N, C-alpha and C positions, 0 to 999 in steps of 0.2 A: 846684397845684404849679407853681411858676414855675421854669423852667430857663433857664440862660444859653444864649446862642447856641452856645457851644462844647460844652456838655453836650447840646444838641439834636442837633448833628452826631454826637456819639459814640453817642447813643441811636439815631439814624437809621442810622448805620453798623452798629451791633450788630443792629438789626432787619433790615436788608438782608442782613447776613451770615447770620443765622439763616434768613431766607427762601431765600437761595441754597443753604445747607446742606440744607434740607428739599427743595428742588427737585432737587438732585443725588441726595440719598439715596433719595428715594421715587419719582422719575420717570426721571431720566437713567440712573443706574446699573442699575436693574432692566431698563430697556429694552435696554441693551447686553448685559447678562447673558442675557436671553431670546434676543436675536439670536445670541449666541455658542453657546448651547445648541442653538438651531435649526440653525445651521450644522454643529455637531458631529454632530447627529442625521442631517442630510442626508448627511454624509460616511460615517457608519456605514452608512446604508441603501445608499449607492453601493457601499461595500466588500462588503456582503452580496450585492448584486446581481451584482457581478463574481465573487464566489465561487460563486454559483448558476450563472452562465454557464460558469465553468470546470468545475464538477462535471458540468454537463449535457453539455459537449463530451467530457469523459472517459467519461461513461456511454455516449454514442453510439459512441465509439471502441471501448470494450469490447464493446458489442453487435455491432458489425461484426466484431470478432475472434471473437466467439462464433459468428456465422454461418459464418465461415471454418472453425472447428473442426467445426461441424456438417457442412459439405461434405466435409471430410477424413475424418470418421468414416463418412460414407455411402459414400465410395470404398474404404474399407478392406475387405479380404477378409471374406466372410461366415464366421461362426464364429470370428472372431479372438479368441484369449484371450491375455492377457499371459503366463501361465504357459508355454504351449506356445511362444510367440514367444521367450521367454527361453531355454527349453530348446533349441530349434532353433538359435538364435544361439550358444549355448554349444558345441554340436556343431560348427558352422561355424568357431568361433574356436579350437577344440581345448582348451577348458577344462571340458568336460562332466564329465570324470573328477575334477575338482577341486572340484565343488560339494559342500559339506558339507550344506547344507539349503536349501530354498525354502519360504517360508511365504506363501501367498496370503491376501489379505484384501480386503474390499469395504466401502466406506463411502458413505453417502449424504450429499451436501452440500446446500447451500441452492439451488444452481442446478439446471438441467435434466439434468445429467450425473452419473453415479455414478463415483466414483473406484475404480479397481482398482489395488491395490498388492501388490507381491511383494517380500518381504525375502529376500535370499539371501546365503549366505556362501560365498566362494571361498577355498580353502586351498592354500598352497604353489604359487602361480603366479608367473611372471616379470612384470616390468613390461611387456614387449612383449605378453604374452598378455592382460594386463589392458587395455592400450590398444586392442588389436584387438577385444576383447569390448565395451568401452565404445563403440567406433566403430560396431559392428554394432547395438547396442541403442538408442543415442540416435537415435531415428527420428522426425523431424517428419512424415514421410509416414504414419506409423501413430499419431501423437500419443503417443509413448512418450518419457518423460524420466526422468532420474535425480533423485530427490527428495533423497536423502542418500547420502553415501558415506563410509566409514571405512576407511582403509588402514593396516595395521600390518606391521612386519617379522615374518616367521615365526620363531618361537623354535627350531624343530627344524632347519630347513634355512637355512643362510646364503645370502643373495642372493635369497630368495623372499619373497613377500608374502602376507598374508591380507587379504581385503577383504570388507566387509559393505556391500551395496548395498540401497537402497530404490528400486525402480523403479515409476513411476506412469504410468497411462494413464486415459483416460475411456471410458465406455461410454454 
């Protein structure tokens, strides 16, 4: 087959174009794609490592806080019970006569401490009495806190409140 000079250039150009196409398609593009995947994987691993370090520091912070709670619980009076603490505080605040009920309960959590919870209802108290009582029972020194509180206006007496408290401590 005899080709003219011009046709030889076209055939050579076509062969060169096909060779360049295959070079890019099967060598250069896959190389850059693999490099991009490798870099993305490296960034993902870096992010995962940063998250692990953040969680580790958070864990250590909680662990130190747990040791603080352990020390506070050790300093608490022997024989401390949440029920009697709440009852004594109610007497001091002048709301003992307004206690409708007190329901103690204990639950075991995943940690080393047991939760002691008392749900109580106070009826027909003033806002000042409620504030005074809450001030007495919210006690970091005894690790006592209010988990939940619900306050409603008393339907029988105008200007008085009914409150349901869930008070929590650890043993």
